[in-house]
C-alpha positions as CSV (number, residue, x, y, z in Angstrom):
1,M,17.2,-23.0,-25.6
2,H,18.1,-19.4,-26.1
3,R,20.3,-18.2,-23.3
4,T,20.8,-14.7,-22.1
5,L,23.7,-13.2,-20.2
6,K,21.5,-13.3,-17.1
7,D,21.3,-17.1,-17.4
8,L,25.0,-17.5,-16.9
9,R,26.1,-18.3,-13.3
10,S,28.5,-15.8,-11.8
11,V,27.2,-13.0,-14.1
12,G,25.1,-10.5,-12.2
13,P,23.8,-7.0,-13.0
14,A,27.2,-5.3,-12.5
15,T,28.9,-7.7,-14.9
16,I,26.1,-7.3,-17.4
17,R,26.6,-3.5,-17.2
18,D,30.4,-3.9,-17.7
19,L,29.8,-6.2,-20.7
20,A,27.5,-3.6,-22.2
21,I,30.2,-1.0,-21.8
22,L,32.4,-3.4,-23.8
23,G,29.8,-3.9,-26.5
24,V,28.9,-7.4,-25.4
25,C,25.1,-7.8,-25.4
26,S,24.5,-11.5,-25.9
27,V,25.8,-14.9,-25.1
28,E,26.8,-15.3,-28.7
29,D,28.8,-12.1,-28.6
30,L,30.5,-13.2,-25.4
31,S,31.5,-16.6,-26.9
32,R,33.7,-14.9,-29.4
33,K,35.6,-12.8,-26.9
34,D,38.9,-13.1,-25.0
35,A,38.8,-12.6,-21.2
36,Q,42.1,-10.8,-20.9
37,R,41.2,-8.5,-23.7
38,L,37.8,-7.7,-22.1
39,Y,39.5,-7.0,-18.8
40,D,42.1,-4.8,-20.3
41,D,39.5,-2.9,-22.4
42,L,37.3,-2.4,-19.3
43,C,40.2,-0.9,-17.4
44,A,41.1,1.4,-20.3
45,I,37.5,2.5,-21.0
46,T,36.7,3.2,-17.3
47,G,40.1,4.7,-16.6
48,Q,40.5,2.5,-13.5
49,K,42.2,-0.7,-12.6
50,H,39.5,-3.3,-11.7
51,D,40.0,-6.1,-9.3
52,I,41.8,-9.0,-11.0
53,C,38.9,-11.3,-10.1
54,M,37.0,-9.5,-12.8
55,L,39.2,-11.4,-15.2
56,D,38.1,-14.6,-13.6
57,V,34.4,-13.6,-14.0
58,F,35.0,-12.9,-17.7
59,T,36.8,-16.2,-18.1
60,C,34.0,-18.0,-16.4
61,A,31.3,-16.3,-18.4
62,I,33.1,-17.0,-21.7
63,A,33.5,-20.7,-20.8
64,Q,29.8,-20.9,-20.2
65,A,28.9,-19.1,-23.4
66,R,31.1,-21.5,-25.4
67,D,29.9,-24.7,-23.6
68,P,26.3,-24.8,-22.3
69,N,27.2,-28.2,-20.7
70,L,30.1,-26.9,-18.7
71,P,30.6,-28.8,-15.4
72,D,28.8,-27.0,-12.6
73,E,32.0,-26.3,-10.6
74,Q,33.4,-24.4,-13.6
75,K,30.4,-22.1,-13.6
76,D,31.7,-20.4,-10.5
77,W,34.2,-17.6,-11.1
78,F,36.3,-18.6,-8.1
79,W,37.1,-21.9,-9.8
80,W,38.8,-19.9,-12.5
81,S,40.6,-17.8,-9.9
82,A,42.2,-20.9,-8.6
83,I,43.3,-21.9,-12.1
84,R,44.7,-18.4,-12.8
85,K,46.7,-18.6,-9.5
86,G,48.1,-22.0,-10.4
87,Q,46.3,-23.7,-7.5
88,P,44.4,-26.9,-7.7
89,A,40.8,-26.4,-8.8
90,P,38.4,-26.2,-5.8
91,H,36.9,-29.6,-6.5
92,C,40.4,-31.2,-6.6
93,R,41.3,-30.3,-3.0
């Protein structure tokens, strides 16, 4: 099945626009990216500091792009926020 960025959970229209600014137009493109680099580049290109949760959205989207069979709980950006913060993943509480 051919997946598009719209098919990824936690990726909405605003994130798709941000990814386009970064030159990411497909799931295949996204699978080759690094979340921290995308976040840093987005801040640099737009000239503003974005909410750090955007890093989690990018991490989540990249994980889904790389693994179509990613567990459902890992398809939510806030699962990745907990990991970034060093907290137990939401399903482990």
